[in-house]
C-alpha distance (Angstrom), angle and dihedral (degrees) to the residues before:
residue distance angle dihedral
W1 . . .
R2 3.72 . .
H3 3.77 91.3 .
I4 3.82 91.3 47.6
G5 3.80 89.9 50.2
F6 3.85 92.7 50.8
T7 3.82 90.7 46.2
F8 3.76 91.7 49.9
L9 3.78 91.6 48.8
T10 3.81 90.8 47.5
F11 3.81 94.4 53.7
F12 3.82 90.6 41.2
I13 3.80 87.5 59.6
L14 3.78 91.8 43.6
F15 3.80 94.3 54.3
N16 3.80 99.5 37.3
N17 3.79 88.9 105.3
L18 3.76 92.3 56.4
I19 3.75 88.4 91.7
P20 3.86 104.5 63.5
I21 3.82 103.9 -118.9
S22 3.82 87.9 -178.6
L23 3.83 89.2 60.4
Q24 3.78 94.0 86.6
I25 3.80 92.8 52.7
T26 3.88 91.9 45.2
V27 3.78 92.6 49.6
D28 3.81 94.3 45.7
L29 3.80 91.3 48.5
V30 3.83 92.4 47.6
K31 3.86 91.4 49.1
F32 3.72 91.8 46.5
I33 3.84 92.6 54.2
Q34 3.85 91.8 42.0
A35 3.87 86.5 57.7
Y36 3.74 88.8 57.1
F37 3.81 89.6 51.8
I38 3.80 85.9 61.1
N39 3.77 94.0 47.7
W40 3.81 91.2 49.0
D41 3.81 95.0 50.6
K42 3.83 106.7 117.2
D43 3.77 92.3 -168.5
M44 3.82 89.1 68.0
Y45 3.83 92.6 50.9
D46 3.80 114.6 116.0
S47 3.73 106.2 -148.9
E48 3.88 92.7 -176.0
T49 3.80 92.2 64.7
D50 3.82 97.5 20.5
T51 3.76 89.1 -119.9
P52 3.79 123.7 149.0
A53 3.76 124.5 -166.5
N54 3.75 112.3 -91.8
A55 3.74 130.2 -162.4
R56 3.81 103.9 -152.6
T57 3.82 91.5 -176.9
S58 3.77 133.2 25.0
N59 3.83 99.0 -157.0
L60 3.79 97.2 83.3
N61 3.86 103.2 47.7
E62 3.78 93.9 110.6
E63 3.84 91.9 49.1
L64 3.83 88.7 62.3
G65 3.81 86.1 70.3
Q66 3.82 95.0 53.7
V67 3.84 103.7 47.9
K68 3.80 114.0 142.4
Y69 3.81 100.9 167.3
I70 3.76 129.8 40.6
F71 3.86 121.2 -165.5
S72 3.76 111.3 -162.1
D73 3.73 135.8 -175.1
K74 3.84 114.6 -138.8
T75 3.77 109.8 -149.0
G76 3.78 110.7 67.8
T77 3.80 92.4 0.0
L78 3.80 105.5 60.4
T79 3.76 89.4 13.9
K80 3.79 129.3 49.1
N81 3.83 94.9 -118.8
E82 3.82 86.4 -128.8
M83 3.77 104.1 136.5
I84 3.81 122.0 -155.5
F85 3.71 122.8 -176.0
K86 3.90 103.7 -125.6
Q87 3.81 109.9 160.3
C88 3.75 143.9 4.7
S89 3.78 140.5 -175.1
I90 3.74 122.3 -142.1
S91 3.87 124.5 -177.0
G92 3.79 89.4 -19.4
I93 3.86 95.1 -48.8
M94 3.83 119.9 115.0
Y95 3.76 120.9 -141.8
G96 3.80 130.2 -171.0
S97 3.83 131.3 24.3
G98 3.79 129.8 -105.6
N99 3.80 90.7 -142.6
L100 3.75 95.6 64.2
A101 3.82 126.7 81.6
E102 3.81 94.0 -128.4
F103 3.75 138.2 24.6
N104 3.80 112.3 -78.5
N105 3.82 101.9 -134.2
Y106 3.77 100.9 176.2
E107 3.79 98.8 96.6
L108 3.75 93.7 40.9
L109 3.80 94.5 53.1
K110 3.78 89.6 45.4
N111 3.79 92.2 54.3
L112 3.74 90.7 44.6
E113 3.78 88.8 65.9
Q114 3.81 103.5 40.4
H115 3.81 116.2 8.6
E116 3.72 132.8 103.7
T117 3.76 90.0 -116.4
R118 3.77 95.6 52.6
D119 3.80 92.4 112.1
E120 3.85 90.2 54.4
I121 3.83 90.2 46.2
R122 3.77 91.3 51.9
E123 3.81 91.3 47.9
F124 3.83 89.5 48.1
L125 3.80 93.2 52.9
T126 3.77 93.5 43.2
L127 3.85 90.8 52.1
L128 3.88 90.8 52.9
A129 3.81 91.0 47.8
T130 3.82 95.9 49.4
C131 3.79 109.3 25.1
H132 3.80 101.1 79.2
T133 3.84 144.9 76.6
V134 3.83 96.1 -117.8
V135 3.76 119.5 136.7
P136 3.82 118.8 -147.7
E137 3.78 124.4 -142.5
N138 3.84 115.5 -161.7
K139 3.75 118.4 -154.1
A140 3.79 113.8 -109.4
Y141 3.75 97.0 -132.5
T142 3.85 98.5 56.1
E143 3.76 138.7 44.9
L144 3.78 95.1 -159.0
P145 3.87 110.3 123.3
T146 3.74 91.6 -138.3
E147 3.77 92.0 61.5
V148 3.78 93.9 79.7
A149 3.81 133.9 121.4
Y150 3.75 125.2 -155.7
Q151 3.78 137.0 -138.5
A152 3.80 110.7 -160.3
S153 3.83 134.0 -174.7
S154 3.82 89.8 -137.4
P155 3.83 133.9 21.5
D156 3.77 90.9 -124.6
E157 3.81 91.5 63.5
F158 3.76 90.2 45.1
A159 3.82 91.1 55.2
L160 3.82 93.2 48.3
V161 3.83 95.6 47.4
T162 3.82 90.9 44.2
A163 3.79 90.9 50.0
M164 3.74 90.6 52.4
K165 3.80 89.9 52.1
L166 3.83 88.8 54.9
L167 3.78 88.3 51.8
G168 3.80 91.8 53.6
I169 3.80 97.0 -103.3
V170 3.75 99.4 116.5
F171 3.78 123.9 -171.1
Y172 3.82 103.4 -156.7
S173 3.75 111.6 149.5
R174 3.85 136.9 47.6
T175 3.79 128.2 179.4
P176 3.78 128.2 174.3
D177 3.88 90.2 -91.9
S178 3.79 105.6 26.7
V179 3.80 151.1 28.7
T180 3.77 124.6 -143.5
I181 3.77 125.8 -152.2
N182 3.77 135.3 -177.6
F183 3.78 104.7 -134.2
R184 3.83 102.6 -160.7
G185 3.78 93.5 -47.9
E186 3.79 98.9 -29.7
K187 3.77 121.1 104.8
E188 3.83 113.5 -133.6
E189 3.82 127.2 -179.7
Y190 3.77 120.7 -160.8
K191 3.81 121.9 -166.0
I192 3.75 113.0 -135.0
L193 3.77 107.8 -137.5
N194 3.82 100.2 169.0
V195 3.79 138.2 -2.5
L196 3.84 115.7 -154.5
E197 3.83 104.7 -160.0
F198 3.74 126.8 -127.9
S199 3.81 116.1 -115.8
S200 3.82 135.3 169.0
D201 3.78 89.4 -108.3
R202 3.79 97.5 48.4
K203 3.82 94.2 37.1
R204 3.78 90.2 -161.0
M205 3.78 143.2 74.4
S206 3.83 129.4 -146.4
V207 3.77 138.0 -173.1
I208 3.74 126.3 -165.0
I209 3.81 111.4 -148.8
R210 3.77 141.4 176.5
T211 3.80 109.2 -133.1
P212 3.84 125.7 -143.7
R213 3.79 86.0 -101.9
N214 3.85 88.6 60.0
E215 3.76 94.0 -111.4
I216 3.88 121.1 138.3
K217 3.76 114.5 -133.0
L218 3.79 137.4 178.2
Y219 3.78 114.7 -143.9
C220 3.73 116.5 -167.0
K221 3.83 133.0 -179.6
G222 3.76 129.5 175.5
A223 3.79 148.2 106.4
D224 3.76 116.2 -20.3
S225 3.79 91.9 -124.0
V226 3.87 91.7 63.3
I227 3.86 100.0 34.1
L228 3.81 96.7 49.9
E229 3.79 92.8 53.5
R230 3.84 89.2 54.2
L231 3.73 97.3 54.7
A232 3.82 125.0 113.0
A233 3.86 113.4 -95.1
D234 3.82 93.8 -113.2
D235 3.79 100.0 50.8
Q236 3.80 107.1 142.1
H237 3.84 102.4 -163.5
V238 3.79 99.6 58.4
K239 3.80 96.3 101.9
E240 3.79 97.0 47.2
T241 3.86 92.6 44.0
G242 3.79 90.3 49.0
E243 3.82 91.4 54.3
H244 3.80 89.9 47.4
L245 3.85 90.0 49.6
E246 3.75 89.9 53.8
N247 3.78 91.2 47.4
F248 3.82 90.4 51.8
A249 3.79 92.1 48.7
N250 3.77 91.8 48.8
S251 3.72 87.8 54.4
G252 3.79 90.6 56.0
L253 3.85 94.4 -106.4
R254 3.76 125.8 145.2
T255 3.77 109.6 -121.6
L256 3.76 137.8 -148.5
C257 3.81 129.8 -179.6
L258 3.84 120.2 -142.2
G259 3.80 127.7 -153.3
Y260 3.76 139.4 162.1
R261 3.77 143.8 -176.4
T262 3.85 135.6 -164.9
L263 3.78 115.6 -123.4
T264 3.78 127.4 -157.2
N265 3.75 118.9 -131.3
E266 3.86 90.3 -109.8
E267 3.80 93.1 52.0
Y268 3.80 91.6 48.8
N269 3.79 95.7 45.7
I270 3.82 92.8 52.0
W271 3.79 91.9 46.8
S272 3.80 92.9 43.8
T273 3.76 90.5 57.3
K274 3.79 91.0 53.0
Y275 3.84 91.3 46.2
R276 3.80 91.5 51.1
E277 3.80 91.6 51.3
A278 3.79 91.4 48.8
S279 3.79 95.4 45.8
T280 3.85 90.4 53.6
A281 3.78 96.4 43.5
I282 3.83 114.8 125.8
N283 3.83 96.2 -147.4
N284 3.82 128.1 45.8
R285 3.82 92.7 -2.7
N286 3.79 96.0 159.6
E287 3.79 92.8 50.6
L288 3.78 92.6 47.0
V289 3.83 92.8 48.0
A290 3.82 91.3 48.8
E291 3.79 90.5 49.6
V292 3.78 93.3 49.9
A293 3.86 91.0 45.5
N294 3.81 89.3 53.1
Q295 3.80 89.6 57.0
I296 3.78 94.2 60.3
E297 3.84 96.7 37.4
C298 3.80 94.9 76.6
N299 3.77 140.0 96.0
L300 3.78 89.0 37.2
K301 3.73 125.1 172.9
L302 3.83 113.0 -129.1
L303 3.80 112.5 -122.4
G304 3.76 98.2 175.8
A305 3.76 143.0 -96.1
T306 3.81 141.1 -79.9
G307 3.82 131.3 -138.5
I308 3.83 119.8 -153.3
E309 3.79 123.5 -173.0
D310 3.78 119.3 -136.1
K311 3.83 106.6 -163.6
L312 3.71 122.7 -137.4
Q313 3.79 118.9 -111.1
D314 3.81 120.8 -109.9
Q315 3.79 115.1 -74.7
V316 3.83 95.1 -5.0
S317 3.79 94.0 137.8
E318 3.82 92.9 49.5
S319 3.81 91.1 47.0
L320 3.79 94.0 51.5
T321 3.77 91.1 47.6
M322 3.83 89.7 52.8
L323 3.79 90.5 49.5
H324 3.84 91.1 51.6
K325 3.79 90.0 50.2
A326 3.80 87.7 54.2
G327 3.77 90.3 58.1
I328 3.76 95.0 -106.4
K329 3.81 118.3 144.5
I330 3.85 116.2 -138.7
W331 3.79 123.8 -144.9
V332 3.78 117.0 -175.0
L333 3.80 114.5 -159.2
T334 3.82 112.1 -169.3
G335 3.75 140.9 161.3
D336 3.84 92.5 -139.7
K337 3.75 123.8 105.9
K338 3.78 122.5 -91.0
E339 3.79 98.2 -101.4
T340 3.83 93.2 50.5
A341 3.76 93.3 47.6
I342 3.83 91.9 48.6
N343 3.71 91.2 51.7
I344 3.75 93.2 50.4
G345 3.79 87.1 48.4
Y346 3.83 91.2 57.8
S347 3.83 90.3 43.6
C348 3.81 89.9 53.0
K349 3.85 92.0 43.8
L350 3.81 89.5 -119.8
L351 3.82 85.6 123.3
S352 3.77 127.4 40.1
N353 3.79 140.6 160.8
Q354 3.81 88.4 -107.6
M355 3.78 89.4 67.6
L356 3.83 132.6 74.5
N357 3.83 102.6 -110.3
L358 3.77 116.8 -156.3
T359 3.73 128.5 -173.0
L360 3.80 130.7 -165.6
D361 3.79 118.6 -166.2
E362 3.74 109.4 151.7
A363 3.79 127.1 156.2
N364 3.80 102.7 -148.0
L365 3.75 141.9 31.1
E366 3.80 96.4 -105.5
D367 3.77 95.2 52.7
T368 3.80 90.7 46.6
Q369 3.80 91.6 50.8
R370 3.79 92.0 48.1
Q371 3.83 94.5 48.5
L372 3.82 93.3 47.1
R373 3.72 93.2 52.2
Q374 3.76 91.8 45.7
H375 3.78 92.0 52.1
C376 3.82 91.6 46.3
Q377 3.78 91.6 51.2
Q378 3.80 92.8 48.7
F379 3.84 90.7 54.0
G380 3.77 88.2 59.2
D381 3.76 113.4 167.6
S382 3.82 90.7 3.1
L383 3.77 91.9 66.3
R384 3.89 113.5 123.8
K385 3.79 90.2 8.6
E386 3.79 129.1 109.2
N387 3.78 107.8 -85.9
P388 3.87 132.9 167.8
A389 3.77 91.9 -109.7
S390 3.76 139.2 117.6
L391 3.81 134.4 -154.6
V392 3.80 127.0 -152.8
I393 3.88 115.3 -169.9
E394 3.80 130.3 179.2
G395 3.76 121.0 -129.1
Q396 3.79 94.8 -115.5
T397 3.80 90.1 53.6
L398 3.72 90.8 44.9
K399 3.77 89.7 57.8
Y400 3.78 89.2 60.9
A401 3.84 93.0 39.0
L402 3.81 90.2 59.6
Q403 3.78 93.2 54.3
A404 3.80 119.3 101.1
P405 3.87 98.9 -101.0
C406 3.82 92.2 54.0
R407 3.80 104.5 26.6
Q408 3.82 99.0 94.4
D409 3.82 94.4 42.3
F410 3.86 90.0 49.8
L411 3.80 89.9 48.1
D412 3.85 93.5 49.3
L413 3.81 91.3 48.0
A414 3.82 95.6 44.8
I415 3.86 95.9 49.1
S416 3.78 88.4 50.5
C417 3.78 89.0 63.5
K418 3.73 128.3 79.7
T419 3.81 92.6 -143.8
V420 3.77 132.5 25.6
I421 3.84 124.5 -169.8
C422 3.78 119.2 -170.5
C423 3.79 113.7 -167.1
R424 3.80 132.0 -161.9
V425 3.80 91.6 14.1
S426 3.81 125.1 157.2
P427 3.78 125.0 -133.4
K428 3.75 90.3 -102.8
Q429 3.82 91.5 53.4
K430 3.81 90.5 50.9
A431 3.84 90.4 56.7
E432 3.84 90.9 45.8
V433 3.81 93.5 52.6
V434 3.86 92.3 49.3
E435 3.83 91.3 45.1
L436 3.83 89.8 50.6
V437 3.81 94.2 54.2
K438 3.78 92.6 40.4
R439 3.76 93.2 52.6
S440 3.81 97.3 42.0
V441 3.76 105.4 38.5
D442 3.76 127.9 61.9
A443 3.84 94.7 -132.0
I444 3.75 139.1 98.7
T445 3.82 114.3 -101.1
L446 3.75 128.5 -154.9
A447 3.80 127.3 -166.4
I448 3.75 123.7 -164.3
G449 3.79 128.6 -172.5
D450 3.81 144.3 139.6
G451 3.75 108.2 -145.0
A452 3.79 142.9 63.9
N453 3.80 90.1 -102.2
D454 3.85 89.3 63.2
V455 3.82 96.4 55.3
G456 3.81 92.8 92.6
M457 3.77 95.9 56.1
I458 3.82 93.0 39.7
Q459 3.84 90.1 57.4
A460 3.85 92.4 41.5
A461 3.87 95.3 56.4
H462 3.79 124.9 78.2
V463 3.81 90.2 -115.6
G464 3.83 124.0 25.9
V465 3.76 121.9 -159.4
G466 3.83 120.1 -171.0
I467 3.78 126.0 -160.8
M468 3.78 116.3 -144.3
G469 3.80 94.1 -134.0
R470 3.74 143.3 142.0
E471 3.75 95.0 -64.6
G472 3.77 97.3 66.4
V473 3.75 135.4 -109.0
Q474 3.89 102.8 -59.5
A475 3.79 92.9 104.3
A476 3.80 92.1 42.2
C477 3.77 91.9 51.8
A478 3.79 93.1 51.0
S479 3.82 94.0 45.8
D480 3.76 135.0 91.5
Y481 3.84 93.8 -139.3
T482 3.78 131.2 22.7
I483 3.83 126.7 -155.6
G484 3.74 134.4 174.5
Q485 3.84 100.1 -128.2
F486 3.72 136.8 12.1
R487 3.80 94.4 -112.2
F488 3.83 90.4 67.9
L489 3.81 88.0 67.3
T490 3.80 90.9 79.3
K491 3.74 94.5 59.9
L492 3.80 91.1 42.3
L493 3.78 89.6 58.0
F494 3.79 105.4 30.0
V495 3.78 97.8 42.5
H496 3.78 112.2 20.1
G497 3.78 93.3 29.9
V498 3.78 96.1 50.3
W499 3.76 94.3 41.1
S500 3.81 92.9 48.5
Y501 3.83 91.5 47.0
R502 3.82 95.9 49.2
R503 3.77 93.3 41.9
L504 3.77 93.6 49.5
C505 3.76 92.7 47.8
K506 3.82 90.2 55.4
V507 3.83 90.5 46.3
L508 3.81 91.7 54.4
L509 3.77 96.2 44.6
Y510 3.80 94.2 42.4
S511 3.81 92.0 49.3
F512 3.82 92.8 55.6
Y513 3.82 91.0 42.9
K514 3.81 97.2 54.9
N515 3.80 92.4 47.0
I516 3.77 94.6 47.9
C517 3.74 90.0 46.4
L518 3.82 93.1 58.0
Y519 3.76 106.2 30.9
V520 3.76 98.8 46.1
M521 3.84 85.4 65.0
E522 3.80 84.7 81.3
L523 3.76 89.9 64.8
W524 3.74 94.1 52.1
F525 3.84 90.6 46.1
A526 3.82 89.7 52.2
F527 3.76 89.4 66.7
H528 3.77 88.7 61.4
N529 3.84 99.4 41.8
G530 3.76 95.7 48.1
F531 3.90 92.6 -108.0
S532 3.81 89.0 -70.7
G533 3.78 92.5 145.7
Q534 3.80 94.9 -113.4
I535 3.79 110.5 156.8
L536 3.78 121.4 -127.6
F537 3.76 98.5 -149.6
E538 3.72 134.1 49.8
R539 3.87 109.4 -94.5
W540 3.79 97.7 -121.1
T541 3.82 94.1 48.9
I542 3.83 86.9 53.9
G543 3.80 91.8 51.0
I544 3.82 96.6 51.5
Y545 3.78 97.2 39.9
N546 3.83 92.1 101.4
V547 3.83 94.8 32.0
I548 3.82 100.7 56.9
F549 3.77 118.2 -2.1
T550 3.77 99.8 46.9
A551 3.80 101.9 20.4
A552 3.81 97.9 94.8
P553 3.86 101.9 51.3
P554 3.81 94.3 62.5
M555 3.78 90.1 45.6
A556 3.79 89.0 53.3
L557 3.73 92.0 49.7
G558 3.80 91.2 47.2
L559 3.86 98.0 46.8
L560 3.85 107.8 21.9
D561 3.76 106.8 33.1
R562 3.77 114.6 105.1
S563 3.83 125.9 -178.7
C564 3.78 93.6 -162.0
N565 3.79 137.3 -19.2
A566 3.83 124.6 -79.6
A567 3.76 95.6 -113.0
T568 3.83 92.1 57.2
M569 3.77 92.5 48.1
M570 3.79 91.9 50.5
E571 3.76 93.0 47.1
Y572 3.79 95.1 47.9
P573 3.77 110.0 40.5
A574 3.78 92.7 175.4
I575 3.81 87.5 79.4
Y576 3.78 86.7 72.3
R577 3.81 91.3 69.1
M578 3.84 89.9 73.2
S579 3.84 93.6 63.7
Q580 3.78 91.2 33.8
N581 3.84 88.4 60.0
R582 3.81 90.9 48.5
T583 3.82 93.9 -123.4
D584 3.92 93.4 154.8
F585 3.78 98.8 58.5
N586 3.82 127.7 34.5
I587 3.79 139.0 119.3
K588 3.80 93.3 -83.9
I589 3.73 93.5 52.5
F590 3.79 93.9 43.7
W591 3.82 93.8 54.1
T592 3.79 89.7 44.0
W593 3.74 90.5 59.9
C594 3.78 93.2 44.8
L595 3.79 91.1 51.1
N596 3.81 90.1 47.8
A597 3.79 88.6 53.6
V598 3.80 91.1 51.9
Y599 3.83 89.8 48.7
H600 3.72 91.5 51.9
S601 3.79 91.8 48.3
I602 3.80 90.6 52.9
I603 3.85 92.1 51.6
L604 3.75 92.7 45.3
Y605 3.80 96.9 46.8
F606 3.76 103.0 39.8
M607 3.77 97.5 40.6
S608 3.83 89.1 50.1
Y609 3.80 91.0 45.6
R610 3.79 91.2 47.3
M611 3.80 90.8 50.5
L612 3.79 89.9 56.2
R613 3.80 99.1 41.3
H614 3.79 84.8 116.3
D615 3.81 119.2 51.3
I616 3.76 116.5 -106.6
V617 3.86 117.6 -136.2
H618 3.81 115.3 -143.2
D619 3.87 122.5 -141.6
S620 3.83 87.9 -105.5
G621 3.81 90.5 58.4
I622 3.83 95.6 -106.1
V623 3.78 114.0 137.3
L624 3.82 110.5 -127.6
G625 3.76 109.5 -150.6
S626 3.73 108.5 102.3
H627 3.84 123.5 130.3
L628 3.81 89.9 -112.4
Y629 3.79 92.1 55.9
L630 3.82 89.0 49.8
G631 3.79 89.0 47.3
N632 3.83 94.2 54.1
L633 3.76 92.0 48.1
I634 3.81 91.3 51.7
Y635 3.76 92.6 42.4
T636 3.81 91.0 55.7
Y637 3.80 91.5 48.8
V638 3.76 92.4 48.7
V639 3.82 91.6 52.3
F640 3.78 88.5 50.7
V641 3.83 94.0 47.6
V642 3.87 97.7 45.6
C643 3.74 93.6 46.2
L644 3.85 93.2 48.7
K645 3.75 87.9 45.6
A646 3.76 88.6 61.5
G647 3.78 88.1 52.6
L648 3.80 92.0 52.6
E649 3.86 90.0 51.2
S650 3.80 94.1 49.1
D651 3.76 116.0 103.6
S652 3.78 93.0 -163.4
W653 3.76 131.0 29.8
T654 3.86 118.6 -148.1
L655 3.76 131.7 171.7
L656 3.78 90.0 -97.9
T657 3.78 89.4 51.5
H658 3.83 91.2 56.1
I659 3.81 89.5 47.3
A660 3.82 91.7 50.1
I661 3.86 94.6 49.1
W662 3.80 102.6 37.0
G663 3.80 93.0 33.0
S664 3.86 90.3 56.1
I665 3.83 90.5 51.8
A666 3.80 90.7 47.8
S667 3.77 92.0 46.2
W668 3.86 89.3 61.9
F669 3.78 92.4 52.0
I670 3.70 92.8 48.5
F671 3.79 93.4 45.9
F672 3.87 91.8 46.4
A673 3.81 91.5 50.3
I674 3.80 93.0 50.7
Y675 3.79 96.9 37.4
S676 3.78 92.5 56.5
Y677 3.80 90.4 65.9
V678 3.80 105.2 38.4
W679 3.80 91.2 96.8
P680 3.04 126.2 109.8
T681 3.81 92.1 15.2
F682 3.77 86.3 61.3
P683 3.83 120.2 27.1
V684 3.76 94.9 -121.5
A685 3.85 136.5 102.9
P686 3.81 101.2 3.2
E687 3.86 88.6 168.2
M688 3.83 89.3 63.2
R689 3.83 94.7 57.1
G690 3.81 108.6 134.0
M691 3.83 92.7 -7.7
A692 3.80 93.3 129.1
K693 3.80 91.5 55.9
Y694 3.79 91.5 52.3
V695 3.83 93.5 46.0
F696 3.81 98.4 43.4
S697 3.81 93.1 45.2
S698 3.81 93.4 52.7
P699 3.84 115.7 99.1
S700 3.77 88.3 -155.9
F701 3.80 90.4 62.2
W702 3.83 93.8 53.7
F703 3.77 92.5 43.9
G704 3.82 89.0 51.0
L705 3.82 91.4 47.0
L706 3.87 87.5 58.2
L707 3.74 98.3 41.3
I708 3.87 109.5 31.4
P709 3.90 101.1 51.9
I710 3.80 90.5 43.9
T711 3.82 90.1 51.0
A712 3.79 91.6 48.8
L713 3.75 95.2 49.1
L714 3.89 95.5 39.2
A715 3.76 92.3 88.5
D716 3.78 92.2 50.7
F717 3.78 91.4 48.7
I718 3.75 92.8 50.0
Y719 3.83 92.6 46.6
N720 3.85 91.0 51.7
C721 3.83 90.8 48.9
I722 3.83 93.5 50.5
Q723 3.79 93.1 42.3
R724 3.79 94.7 48.2
T725 3.83 91.3 45.8
F726 3.79 103.1 45.3
Y727 3.88 107.6 10.7
K728 3.87 104.3 39.0
T729 3.73 119.9 170.1
L730 3.78 120.5 -138.5
M731 3.78 90.3 -104.6
Q732 3.79 92.0 53.2
E733 3.81 92.6 50.1
V734 3.75 89.5 48.4
Q735 3.81 90.1 52.2
E736 3.86 91.8 51.7
K737 3.73 92.8 49.8
E738 3.78 92.0 47.2
V739 3.83 89.1 55.1
K740 3.84 90.2 50.3
H741 3.84 91.5 42.4
Q742 3.76 91.5 -125.7
D743 3.85 128.4 153.2
L744 3.78 113.4 -90.7
S745 3.83 100.8 -166.6
D746 3.79 96.2 93.7
L747 3.81 92.5 45.1
V748 3.78 95.0 50.6
A749 3.82 92.9 44.9
S750 3.81 92.4 49.6
R751 3.84 92.6 50.6
Q752 3.82 95.0 49.8
T753 3.74 116.2 105.5
P754 3.84 108.0 -112.3
A755 3.76 120.7 -137.1
A756 3.77 113.4 -94.3
P757 3.82 109.2 -100.1
R758 3.78 90.3 -138.4
A759 3.74 91.3 55.8
T760 3.75 91.3 49.1
E761 3.75 93.2 52.2
R762 3.76 89.6 48.3
L763 3.76 91.8 53.5
A764 3.80 91.7 48.6
L765 3.75 89.6 57.0
L766 3.79 93.2 47.1
K767 3.83 92.1 55.0
S768 3.76 88.5 76.9
V769 3.80 91.6 54.8
F770 3.83 106.0 40.5
T771 3.76 124.1 73.1
R772 3.78 110.6 -103.2
T773 3.71 125.2 -148.1
R774 3.79 116.5 -123.9
T775 3.74 120.3 -118.8
P776 3.78 111.2 -112.7
R777 3.73 121.8 -144.1
E778 3.75 118.5 -90.7
V779 3.81 117.3 -91.7
G780 3.80 120.5 -148.3
I781 3.79 115.1 -128.2
I782 3.76 112.6 -146.3
D783 3.76 122.3 -172.5
R784 3.79 119.7 -123.0
P785 3.82 129.9 168.1
Y786 3.79 118.5 -111.8
H787 3.82 124.5 -126.8
G788 3.78 127.3 -172.6
F789 3.75 133.6 18.5
A790 3.80 135.4 -61.4
F791 3.79 126.5 -175.0
S792 3.78 136.2 158.8
Q793 3.77 112.6 -86.4
E794 3.80 107.6 -127.9
E795 3.76 113.1 -129.9
N796 3.79 118.9 -141.0
G797 3.75 90.6 6.6
V798 3.81 126.4 169.4
V799 3.80 88.0 -98.6
P800 3.82 112.8 39.1
Q801 3.79 116.8 -131.9
D802 3.84 94.3 -115.6
Q803 3.83 90.3 54.9
L804 3.79 92.4 44.8
I805 3.79 95.8 56.9
R806 3.83 90.3 45.3
T807 3.81 89.0 64.6
Y808 3.78 91.4 64.8
D809 3.76 124.3 93.3
T810 3.80 110.1 172.9
N811 3.77 91.1 -175.0
I812 3.72 90.8 72.1
E813 3.83 110.4 87.8
K814 3.74 114.8 -120.9
P815 3.82 119.3 -118.7
P816 3.80 115.5 -106.6
G817 3.79 115.9 -80.9
Y818 3.73 96.5 42.6
């Protein structure tokens, strides 16, 4: 047993290098440099915002080439987050047109002067000019109220206050206790009594003010779902305003409802006492404040609604179409109402009449469960398969769908659809949806967003991409990669993702191959030395095999290899499916490379051993037949074979590739020639003294250098010839047509997997059963430059928003330098 133990320990030490310890360093270095390739890509530089692409991590480069699901925010991600006030509804009358670039104010200003609704119009305009958290900045060289710039906590508020300025209702001064506006030439100062903050739970914001006429009024703006339920019972403009809201949403506009009420001094004093107690409570302060606020925000009178346009980013539609062609499923998670999200879906070509469009808008758990199961049953055999279908689900329904009784049915239905749009969702729900798919589906997920409300889903996905947009840098700071616009995502995935994936696969496979090819020689040599543990190679040459002689080829594969050029990969997104399906690295391919390494080691060892079965006499009379002489012969042949193997696996040869391969071979010869004469100058490797002279002067060595590596690689060469002639992959056919400068469209189209006829017939039948989404009318997108600032308003922050705006006093002159 002692002998067995020593033998086991001996061979354990001999084969410890079989697993490439240098692999981790090689992979990390390759990934690190690949990240810089992303940073240096000028095609992903956004000149408008001076934002280059930035890889904030290098550990996920290869996952960019395997993405199957993309979860995207809408506002600021698919759209520009540049808000323009387009339309409004006041007392049941609609103003403005969605077809014009700016708000048409002629009729509104006319009615403000001589219409029966002029009082409501004035109240509407005053509300928009006072109910906000915007901070004005007057220019130092003028006292004109129109010469004012705004800083806003959201682009929506910026758009509303700017629109009021264009109408002549200019908000130009804020102090800790008041706001001052210029209402078409008349100065009006409103005392701010209380500010009831906006939150994702409340979905509204209110201010309580004392007017110049000494009236106390509550102004409230927010989502229609919360404003309409707080109206007085006898409000007469609900129906007309509701129709206008639907019209705004169908035009792709973001909507807000506006209401107000007049308070008596007694009402306000009683409520103010309650509010003061709630705001100073030690425990459950936020809940108590929300409850007290809810008590005063009732019996409102409906003033009207606003419609704000959020323009699409450049080339968003084309980018989403390319992603769909690449087999990527798109999920849009937005806080907007269903009609607005659907319209954007049609504008982006996420939805179309050629798809089966499903909607889920249930009010309770039982109905949600029933509807999900019904849809899943109607899909039949097409369930959990790729279908030309879309799903639109409301946030309230999504809350029930994510609960245990419905979760699996919702997942089955959602992954059966090409596109999923989740409306009215909170940041927490976004993260829950991403986590559900990530945990349940064997696929790489990517989340992309631009604001603080997208941080949760960005961190939940495998890969997070942040857009440096109007809403600040919260999303960018939480992401793995940052880009300037959504359209740059296509190159990030199709080019850098695919290149990184294919290159890294080759680095991993090649690293295992080259180590197995050398170190398994010790096993074959053991059969000839009686398993004594005698090593075949000199110990220092073993140690620096991965450090010097075979370090450059995997780096060349990992950094310089290119399956096809970037323009081709962008033009034909279907090529992305190859890396998405992980065709370059799996168990079968891994063991094929390992067996290939064993085969090469057998050829290299036994042919070299057979060549030296009879001792060779050197000119000096020394007999060359020692194990070290054999080892140096084999070592030279191994370096030749593994370096040329890297060349066979390279899809593109560059000058640096030639230097890496031939330079690695030359480095061994140079090292061998020097290392053979370092002793006795240096007390190392005395057994190698003069070995280079004996090896290089032997005709057998040079004959073997010509014959043995060729014999070892002949099978690889023949396999590659047969495979590329009769069993070409799509990538190989693309490479050949690229070289011949031929058109690739017919090739890519012919190799794409067609939809199953049976599934198509099934979907045609289901169209008569499922609810279809109506096609909204097209909305013109007109460019307009953006001025000012927009950033995500932090909820429940250290400094509440109402306290923050009370610290401003714009009447105080700023010190020089600001």
